[in-house]
N, C-alpha and C positions, 0 to 999 in steps of 0.2 A: 714811366716808372723803371728804375734800374733793376736789372736781373742778371744772374750769372748763367751763361749757357755754354754748351760744348758742341762743336761742329767737327765731324770727321769726313774727310774726303778720301775715299778708298780707291785710289787709282791703280793703274796697271803696274806701275813701277814703285810708287811711294804711297804709303798711308800717312795722312796728315791728321793731327788732332790740334784744334784751336779752342782754348777756353778763354772767354772774355766776360767782362762785367761792365754794364753801363747802358747807354742808349746808342742808336746807330750813328748819331752825330758826335758822340763822345764816349768811346769805350776804352777800357783798359785791358791789356793782354795779361791774363793770369798765367797761362801756360801755352807753349807752342812746341809740339813734338812732331818730328817726321821720321819715319822708319823706311829704309829701303827694302820693302817686302819682296819686290820683283814677282808679283803674283802671276804675271804672264810668262815668266822665264821657261823656255823650252816648250811651251804649249800654246802660246798666243795665237798662232795661225792654225792650230789644230782644234781650237775651241774647247780646251780642257786645262784645268788647273792641276799641275803635277803635284804628287804627294809632298815633296820638299817645300814647294811654294805654299801649298795649303797649310802646312804646319807652321810656317813662318807667319802667315796671315793670322792664324788663331792665336799664336803667342803674342803678336803685336796688339791684337784686340783685347787680350787679357791685361796687357800692360796699360793700354788706354783706359780700360775700366777702372783700374787701380787709381789712376790720376783723377778721373772723373769723381770717384768716391772721396778721395782725399781733399778735393777742392769744393765739395758741397755744391755741385752743379744742380740747377733747378730744372733745366730742359736740355735734352740731348737729341741731335739728329745725326745719323750716319748715312752718307750717300755713296753708293757704289756706281762706278761708271763702266767703261768699255770691257775690261777683262771679265768682270762678273756678269755683265749683260750677255756676253757671247759664249760664256763657258757652259758646257753641258752639265757640269757638276757645281755650277754657281749656287743653285738652291741648297745643295748639301752644305756648302760653306756658310751660307746665311743661317741655316738651321743650327749648325754647330756653334756659330758665334752666339746665337740666342741662348742655346743651352748652357754654354760655358760662361757667358758674361751678362746675359739679360739684355744686351743691346740689340735693338731691332734695326736691321739694315734695310734701307729703301733703295731699290734699283731704279735709277732715273734713265730715261731714254735720251738720245742724243739731242733732241730738240729742247728738252728741259735743261740739260747740261749747258747748252749754248745760252739759254735765257738766264741762268744763274751767273754765268761768266759775265754777261753783259751787265747785270745788276752790280756785280763786284767791281767791275771796271768803272761803272757810272759813279759809284759813291766815292771813288778816288779823286774825282774832279777833273780827270784828264780828257774827257770828251767835250767837244765844242759844238757850235751850230753847224759846222762843216761835217761832211760825212767821213767817217773813219772805217777801216776794216780791222776788226779785232781778230787776232789769231792766237789760239791756245793749243800748243803742241803737247799732247799727252803721249803716254806709252802705247795706248790702244787706239786712240782716235785723235783727230784734229778738228777743233771747232772753229768755224768762221762766222763772224757776225758783222753785217754791214749796218751801220747806224750812226746816230749822233746823240747829243745830250738829251734830246727830246724823246726819241723812240728808236726801235729796231725796224729797219727796212726789210731785212732778210737775215735768216740764220740757218745754218745746217752743220751737222756733225758728219765727218767722213772717217770711216774705219781704216785710216792710213797712218796710225800713230807710229812713233819712233821705234818702239819694240817690234812692231809688225814689219816695218821697212828694213830695219837692221837684219831681221831674220831672212828677209827676201834678197837683200842686195849687199849688205856689208858683211861678207864672209871672209874677206882678206884685208889685212891691215898693213899699210894705209889702203884705203878704198881705191881700187883701180879705176881709170878713166872709163872703161867699158861699163862698169857697174853704175857710175854716175850718169852716164848716157841712158842706160836702161831705166834708172830711177826717174830721170826727167821725162822719159816717154810714158812711164807708169803714171806719174803725176798729171801729165797732159791728158791722159785718157780718163783718169778718175776724178778730175776736178772740173768737168765740163759744166756742172750746175753752178759752181762758183763763177766761172767766166761769164756765164749767161746772166747771173744775178747782178754783177757789177757793171755790165755793159750799159752805157747811158748815164751812169752815175759818176760824178767827179769825186775822186778819192783824194782826201787831203793827207791822211796819215795811216800807216800800218802800226797798230798797237799790239805788241807782243805781250800776252798775259802771263806774267810770272815765269816759272819753269826755266827753260833754257835761256830765255832772254836775260834773266838775272845773271847767268854765267857769262854771257856775251859782255854785259856791262862791267862785271867785275874784272874780267880778263883785260878789257880795254883800259880801264882806269888804273889797274895795277901796273900794266906795262908803261903807263905814263908817270908812275911813281906816286899815284894818288891812292888814298884809302877809299874803300867802298863798303858801306855798312847797310845791309838790307833792312835792318831794324829801323833805320831812320830814313829810308828811301821809299817813297811811294811811286814816283815817276822818274824817268830818266830819258833824255833825248839823245839819240845816237847821232854821231857824225856819220853821214852816209858812207864816205870813203873808208873811215875807220872800221865800220861794221863789215864792209866787204873784205877788207884786208884781214880782219880777225877770223871771219868764217873761212876764208881761203886757207889760213894757217891751220885751222882745226881740221879741215878736209884733208890736208896734206900730212898731218901729224900721225905718229904711231901711237899705239895703245900705251906704251911705256912713257912717252912724252906727256900724254894727257893725264895718266894716272899720277904722274909726279907733280902735277900742277894743283896747288891747293885751292885755286879759284873754281875748279870743277869738282863738284861733289861726287863721291864714288859711283852713285847710281846713274850719273850722267856721262861717265868717262867714255863709254862707247856710243851711246845713243846721241850724243851731241854732234856726231859726224853727220848722220842723216838729218838731224834737226837743222843743222847749218845749211844743208843742201835744200831742204824744203823752204827755208827762209829766203835763200838766194833765188830760188825758182820763182817764188811769189813776187818778190821785189822786181825782178826782171820782166816777168810775164805781164804784170799789171802796171809797170812803169812808175812805181812808187819811189819818191825821193826822201820823204820824211818817215822816220821809224822811231817809235817810242817803246819804252818798257813801262808796264804798269804792274806793280808787284801784287795787286789785288787779282783774285781769280774766283773760282767756284765757291770756295768756303766763305769768302767775304760776301758773295751774292746770297748765300743761304743765311748768313748772319743778318743781312739787311731785312729779311722777312721775319726772323726770330726776334730782333730787337726793335722793330718798327712799332 
Protein backbone atom coordinates (compact mmCIF):
# COMPACT_ATOMS: atom_id res chain seq x y z
CA UNK A 1 0.00 0.00 0.00
CA UNK A 2 1.28 3.46 -0.96
CA UNK A 3 2.09 5.89 1.86
CA UNK A 4 3.81 9.24 2.30
CA UNK A 5 6.85 9.24 4.58
CA UNK A 6 9.63 11.60 5.63
CA UNK A 7 13.23 10.66 6.42
CA UNK A 8 15.80 12.97 7.99
CA UNK A 9 19.51 12.22 7.95
CA UNK A 10 21.06 14.56 10.52
CA UNK A 11 24.74 14.45 9.67
CA UNK A 12 27.77 16.27 10.98
CA UNK A 13 27.85 18.70 8.05
CA UNK A 14 24.45 18.51 6.41
CA UNK A 15 20.88 17.86 7.53
CA UNK A 16 18.82 16.11 4.83
CA UNK A 17 15.04 15.86 4.54
CA UNK A 18 13.48 13.49 2.02
CA UNK A 19 9.71 13.17 1.62
CA UNK A 20 8.44 10.45 -0.71
CA UNK A 21 5.23 8.63 -1.57
CA UNK A 22 4.76 5.13 -2.96
CA UNK A 23 6.38 1.75 -2.50
CA UNK A 24 10.04 0.84 -2.22
CA UNK A 25 10.08 -0.34 -5.85
CA UNK A 26 8.26 2.71 -7.13
CA UNK A 27 8.27 5.90 -5.10
CA UNK A 28 7.89 9.54 -6.05
CA UNK A 29 9.97 12.28 -4.48
CA UNK A 30 7.70 14.96 -3.00
CA UNK A 31 10.39 17.13 -1.40
CA UNK A 32 14.15 16.94 -0.94
CA UNK A 33 15.95 19.53 1.15
CA UNK A 34 19.50 19.69 2.42
CA UNK A 35 20.85 22.36 4.74
CA UNK A 36 24.56 23.00 5.50
CA UNK A 37 24.09 23.03 9.28
CA UNK A 38 27.78 22.22 10.06
CA UNK A 39 26.82 20.82 13.44
CA UNK A 40 30.39 19.77 14.14
CA UNK A 41 31.97 23.12 13.24
CA UNK A 42 34.59 24.14 15.79
CA UNK A 43 33.70 21.37 18.24
CA UNK A 44 33.81 18.07 16.35
CA UNK A 45 37.02 16.81 17.97
CA UNK A 46 36.10 18.28 21.36
CA UNK A 47 32.82 16.32 21.53
CA UNK A 48 30.67 19.43 21.90
CA UNK A 49 28.15 21.27 19.69
CA UNK A 50 28.99 24.98 19.81
CA UNK A 51 26.11 27.46 20.42
CA UNK A 52 26.09 28.81 16.83
CA UNK A 53 25.91 25.30 15.36
CA UNK A 54 23.27 24.30 17.94
CA UNK A 55 21.09 27.24 16.88
CA UNK A 56 21.51 26.45 13.16
CA UNK A 57 20.44 22.87 13.84
CA UNK A 58 17.29 23.90 15.73
CA UNK A 59 16.32 26.42 13.04
CA UNK A 60 16.74 23.77 10.32
CA UNK A 61 14.62 21.24 12.22
CA UNK A 62 11.86 23.84 12.58
CA UNK A 63 12.04 24.43 8.82
CA UNK A 64 11.86 20.66 8.18
CA UNK A 65 8.81 20.34 10.44
CA UNK A 66 7.03 23.05 8.44
CA UNK A 67 7.63 21.05 5.23
CA UNK A 68 6.49 17.80 6.87
CA UNK A 69 3.23 19.45 8.02
CA UNK A 70 2.63 21.13 4.66
CA UNK A 71 3.00 17.80 2.83
CA UNK A 72 0.68 15.74 5.08
CA UNK A 73 3.32 13.13 5.91
CA UNK A 74 2.04 9.93 7.55
CA UNK A 75 5.28 8.62 9.10
CA UNK A 76 8.49 10.38 10.14
CA UNK A 77 11.95 9.11 11.09
CA UNK A 78 14.89 11.36 12.01
CA UNK A 79 18.29 9.69 12.34
CA UNK A 80 21.31 11.32 14.00
CA UNK A 81 24.82 10.11 13.30
CA UNK A 82 28.39 10.86 14.37
CA UNK A 83 28.23 14.48 15.60
CA UNK A 84 25.24 13.87 17.88
CA UNK A 85 26.55 10.43 18.90
CA UNK A 86 29.76 11.88 20.24
CA UNK A 87 28.63 15.29 21.53
CA UNK A 88 28.32 15.75 25.29
CA UNK A 89 25.36 18.08 24.69
CA UNK A 90 23.79 15.88 21.99
CA UNK A 91 20.93 14.92 24.34
CA UNK A 92 20.25 18.62 24.98
CA UNK A 93 19.90 19.15 21.23
CA UNK A 94 17.54 16.16 20.85
CA UNK A 95 15.37 17.38 23.74
CA UNK A 96 15.22 20.91 22.34
CA UNK A 97 14.19 19.62 18.89
CA UNK A 98 11.42 17.55 20.51
CA UNK A 99 10.17 20.60 22.44
CA UNK A 100 10.32 22.97 19.46
CA UNK A 101 9.06 20.67 16.69
CA UNK A 102 7.65 17.46 18.15
CA UNK A 103 10.18 15.46 16.11
CA UNK A 104 11.79 12.54 17.96
CA UNK A 105 15.41 12.05 16.91
CA UNK A 106 16.89 8.53 17.01
CA UNK A 107 20.64 8.28 17.57
CA UNK A 108 21.97 5.32 15.61
CA UNK A 109 25.33 3.72 16.28
CA UNK A 110 27.98 3.22 13.63
CA UNK A 111 26.99 -0.39 13.01
CA UNK A 112 23.36 0.58 12.35
CA UNK A 113 24.49 3.45 10.12
CA UNK A 114 26.58 1.09 8.00
CA UNK A 115 23.66 -1.36 7.71
CA UNK A 116 21.29 1.38 6.50
CA UNK A 117 23.89 2.57 3.95
CA UNK A 118 24.17 -0.99 2.59
CA UNK A 119 20.37 -1.23 2.21
CA UNK A 120 20.30 2.13 0.40
CA UNK A 121 23.05 1.07 -2.01
CA UNK A 122 21.43 -2.35 -2.50
CA UNK A 123 18.07 -0.97 -3.69
CA UNK A 124 19.89 1.12 -6.33
CA UNK A 125 20.79 -2.13 -8.09
CA UNK A 126 24.52 -1.43 -8.34
CA UNK A 127 25.65 -4.44 -6.26
CA UNK A 128 26.44 -7.72 -8.01
CA UNK A 129 27.37 -11.28 -7.07
CA UNK A 130 30.98 -10.10 -6.80
CA UNK A 131 32.25 -8.45 -3.63
CA UNK A 132 32.33 -4.67 -3.45
CA UNK A 133 33.58 -2.29 -0.78
CA UNK A 134 31.08 0.47 -0.05
CA UNK A 135 32.56 3.67 1.40
CA UNK A 136 30.49 6.52 2.81
CA UNK A 137 32.55 9.58 3.76
CA UNK A 138 30.66 11.73 6.25
CA UNK A 139 31.77 14.71 8.26
CA UNK A 140 32.12 12.80 11.54
CA UNK A 141 32.59 9.19 10.46
CA UNK A 142 33.41 6.99 7.49
CA UNK A 143 31.51 3.74 6.99
CA UNK A 144 32.96 0.75 5.16
CA UNK A 145 30.78 -2.19 4.13
CA UNK A 146 32.18 -5.29 2.44
CA UNK A 147 29.46 -7.25 0.69
CA UNK A 148 27.54 -8.15 -2.44
CA UNK A 149 23.96 -8.20 -3.72
CA UNK A 150 23.11 -11.10 -1.38
CA UNK A 151 24.56 -10.10 1.96
CA UNK A 152 26.97 -8.06 4.09
CA UNK A 153 30.26 -9.84 4.83
CA UNK A 154 31.60 -7.18 7.21
CA UNK A 155 30.81 -3.59 8.17
CA UNK A 156 32.29 -0.96 10.46
CA UNK A 157 32.08 2.76 11.16
CA UNK A 158 35.28 4.71 11.86
CA UNK A 159 35.31 8.11 13.56
CA UNK A 160 37.59 9.59 10.89
CA UNK A 161 35.11 11.78 8.99
CA UNK A 162 36.14 14.69 6.79
CA UNK A 163 35.34 17.37 9.41
CA UNK A 164 37.49 15.56 11.98
CA UNK A 165 40.40 15.09 9.56
CA UNK A 166 40.21 18.65 8.29
CA UNK A 167 40.43 19.89 11.89
CA UNK A 168 43.50 17.71 12.48
CA UNK A 169 45.41 17.99 9.20
CA UNK A 170 44.08 20.65 6.81
CA UNK A 171 45.00 23.90 8.53
CA UNK A 172 46.92 25.50 5.63
CA UNK A 173 45.62 25.89 2.08
CA UNK A 174 46.64 24.32 -0.24
CA UNK A 175 47.27 21.39 2.08
CA UNK A 176 51.06 20.93 2.42
CA UNK A 177 52.85 17.63 1.55
CA UNK A 178 53.82 17.09 5.21
CA UNK A 179 50.14 17.18 6.22
CA UNK A 180 49.23 14.70 3.47
CA UNK A 181 51.96 12.37 4.71
CA UNK A 182 50.74 12.71 8.31
CA UNK A 183 47.15 12.01 7.21
CA UNK A 184 48.23 8.84 5.36
CA UNK A 185 50.04 7.61 8.48
CA UNK A 186 46.93 8.36 10.55
CA UNK A 187 44.71 6.40 8.15
CA UNK A 188 47.18 3.50 8.11
CA UNK A 189 47.07 3.36 11.91
CA UNK A 190 43.30 3.78 12.26
CA UNK A 191 42.02 1.47 9.52
CA UNK A 192 43.70 -1.78 10.59
CA UNK A 193 40.27 -3.43 11.10
CA UNK A 194 39.40 -2.66 7.48
CA UNK A 195 42.65 -4.13 6.15
CA UNK A 196 42.12 -7.28 8.20
CA UNK A 197 38.50 -7.62 7.03
CA UNK A 198 39.24 -7.42 3.28
CA UNK A 199 42.23 -9.75 3.43
CA UNK A 200 41.43 -12.94 1.56
CA UNK A 201 38.43 -11.38 -0.24
CA UNK A 202 38.67 -10.43 -3.90
CA UNK A 203 37.34 -6.89 -4.30
CA UNK A 204 35.67 -6.06 -7.59
CA UNK A 205 34.61 -2.44 -7.04
CA UNK A 206 34.83 0.48 -4.62
CA UNK A 207 31.36 2.04 -4.39
CA UNK A 208 31.33 5.61 -3.12
CA UNK A 209 27.99 6.31 -1.46
CA UNK A 210 26.66 9.77 -2.44
CA UNK A 211 28.33 12.80 -0.79
CA UNK A 212 31.72 13.76 -2.12
CA UNK A 213 31.61 11.13 -4.89
CA UNK A 214 28.77 13.13 -6.44
CA UNK A 215 31.10 16.13 -6.57
CA UNK A 216 33.88 14.03 -8.15
CA UNK A 217 31.53 12.86 -10.91
CA UNK A 218 30.11 16.35 -11.54
CA UNK A 219 33.60 17.89 -11.77
CA UNK A 220 34.83 15.24 -14.22
CA UNK A 221 31.77 15.43 -16.48
CA UNK A 222 31.64 19.26 -16.48
CA UNK A 223 35.31 19.44 -17.47
CA UNK A 224 34.48 17.18 -20.44
CA UNK A 225 31.69 19.56 -21.45
CA UNK A 226 28.91 17.20 -20.37
CA UNK A 227 25.95 17.94 -18.14
CA UNK A 228 25.54 15.99 -14.91
CA UNK A 229 22.18 15.86 -13.17
CA UNK A 230 22.01 14.13 -9.79
CA UNK A 231 18.21 13.93 -9.99
CA UNK A 232 18.45 11.52 -12.91
CA UNK A 233 21.65 9.73 -11.87
CA UNK A 234 21.55 6.67 -9.63
CA UNK A 235 24.98 5.25 -10.47
CA UNK A 236 28.09 6.44 -12.29
CA UNK A 237 31.22 4.51 -13.26
CA UNK A 238 34.46 6.46 -12.91
CA UNK A 239 37.35 6.19 -15.31
CA UNK A 240 40.20 5.26 -12.95
CA UNK A 241 42.74 7.72 -14.40
CA UNK A 242 40.19 10.55 -14.58
CA UNK A 243 39.33 10.09 -10.91
CA UNK A 244 42.98 10.16 -9.85
CA UNK A 245 43.65 13.27 -11.96
CA UNK A 246 40.57 15.04 -10.55
CA UNK A 247 41.35 14.25 -6.91
CA UNK A 248 44.94 15.40 -7.49
CA UNK A 249 43.64 18.75 -8.80
CA UNK A 250 41.43 19.12 -5.73
CA UNK A 251 44.31 18.37 -3.34
CA UNK A 252 46.49 21.00 -5.04
CA UNK A 253 43.73 23.64 -5.25
CA UNK A 254 43.18 26.71 -3.11
CA UNK A 255 40.04 27.52 -1.13
CA UNK A 256 39.27 30.34 -3.59
CA UNK A 257 39.49 28.00 -6.59
CA UNK A 258 37.20 25.43 -4.97
CA UNK A 259 34.71 28.05 -3.74
CA UNK A 260 34.45 29.42 -7.27
CA UNK A 261 33.50 26.02 -8.72
CA UNK A 262 29.73 25.52 -8.87
CA UNK A 263 30.13 21.73 -9.01
CA UNK A 264 31.31 21.77 -5.37
CA UNK A 265 28.49 22.62 -2.98
CA UNK A 266 29.53 25.18 -0.31
CA UNK A 267 29.55 22.73 2.61
CA UNK A 268 32.10 20.55 0.72
CA UNK A 269 34.44 23.33 -0.44
CA UNK A 270 37.10 22.57 2.17
CA UNK A 271 36.24 19.02 3.28
CA UNK A 272 36.54 17.72 -0.30
CA UNK A 273 40.35 17.94 0.07
CA UNK A 274 40.68 15.38 2.88
CA UNK A 275 37.86 13.33 1.31
CA UNK A 276 39.94 13.17 -1.89
CA UNK A 277 42.94 12.02 0.15
CA UNK A 278 40.93 9.28 1.91
CA UNK A 279 39.61 8.07 -1.44
CA UNK A 280 43.07 7.93 -3.01
CA UNK A 281 44.52 6.21 0.06
CA UNK A 282 41.90 3.43 -0.06
CA UNK A 283 42.23 2.92 -3.84
CA UNK A 284 46.01 2.59 -3.64
CA UNK A 285 46.17 0.64 -0.39
CA UNK A 286 43.65 -1.99 -1.52
CA UNK A 287 44.67 -2.02 -5.19
CA UNK A 288 41.16 -1.25 -6.46
CA UNK A 289 40.80 -0.33 -10.15
CA UNK A 290 37.00 -0.03 -10.51
CA UNK A 291 35.24 2.84 -8.72
CA UNK A 292 31.54 3.71 -8.84
CA UNK A 293 29.24 6.38 -7.45
CA UNK A 294 25.91 5.34 -5.98
CA UNK A 295 23.72 8.34 -5.18
CA UNK A 296 21.75 6.27 -2.62
CA UNK A 297 22.90 6.28 0.98
CA UNK A 298 21.60 6.24 4.56
CA UNK A 299 18.24 7.92 3.98
CA UNK A 300 17.30 5.56 1.13
CA UNK A 301 18.24 2.62 3.36
CA UNK A 302 15.86 3.90 6.03
CA UNK A 303 13.18 4.38 3.36
CA UNK A 304 13.58 0.74 2.34
CA UNK A 305 12.32 -0.30 5.78
CA UNK A 306 9.56 2.31 5.96
CA UNK A 307 8.06 1.57 2.54
CA UNK A 308 8.60 -2.19 2.48
